[in-house]
C-alpha angles and dihedrals in degrees: 000000000000125000129186119251122209136188125230089267089066094248125132114251101175142291138283132205112243117205110248093218087066105032106026104055119131118250113271108188095178094053095045092047093050094049096043092047091050092049092051091048092050090052091054118103125208101239100146109087127159128189122238125218091272093054104047119092123260130005096117095129125066107249094227138343120291099247141022102041098090090232129111115275117257133177101192140013088223094068113126091251092060127082108258091020129129126285120253115231092347125162114285134206091241094071112114124198097184118128127189117240119196109233094228091049091053093049093047090048089053093051090046090055091046089053090052090051089056092051091048092050090240098122113097122186116200130180125195144096121305121247110279095209136016104271120152093192092057091047091051091049091051091051093049093052091047093050092052093047096051095036095243105131091168089076090076098044112125096219134060131020102304111166142007110205113206116199125194091229139015107287110182094183091055093047092049092045094056095038093093091050101083093192093060130067128188123210137164110257091234089061097052115131134182095251095056093044092051093045094062125061096222133033113209113192112197118214096358094193087070099030102049094058088055089059091046089055090055090054094051 
């Protein structure tokens, strides 16, 4: 399947054949949901921890004798019904949110999401030289020209998650240039995952002749 390739000026420079096993898969909602939910769970940290009655400080002495005071019997001031006492059934540090994701499932979910981006017209292939130095203004200008050329004005919106730019190699100048643009994120194409691709409205693959083979290697 052919897909148009643009330059950073927003002009068409040719086409490229996209492998169908990566960009023509049918939508599989169950698979994508399972993988994305697992990834979100794995990214979760167990920060909520409460102390039980055996962990809070104090309460070693019986507040008053068992009988004869007219008051209810108590064995410790650190009982959950006392102020400063332990928490009943509270969150513990032993809770684990990790979920196992099969590698093939994760890769197929990624290619399923990529295929949907193609059908939605949200996959943009751009060829051109990388930014030589970290300059946010130059990065913003590039993005504006590209959005006008391909007719995607949403690329320049200042709110939301607008574009994920995938580079064939680690480009520090590019990463630093887009860092101040909160609607854009830069990632190496070999590190793409279904969650990131779905989070952003557009996927911009830079220099697809180098980047696409990296995806093909992941599928093999």
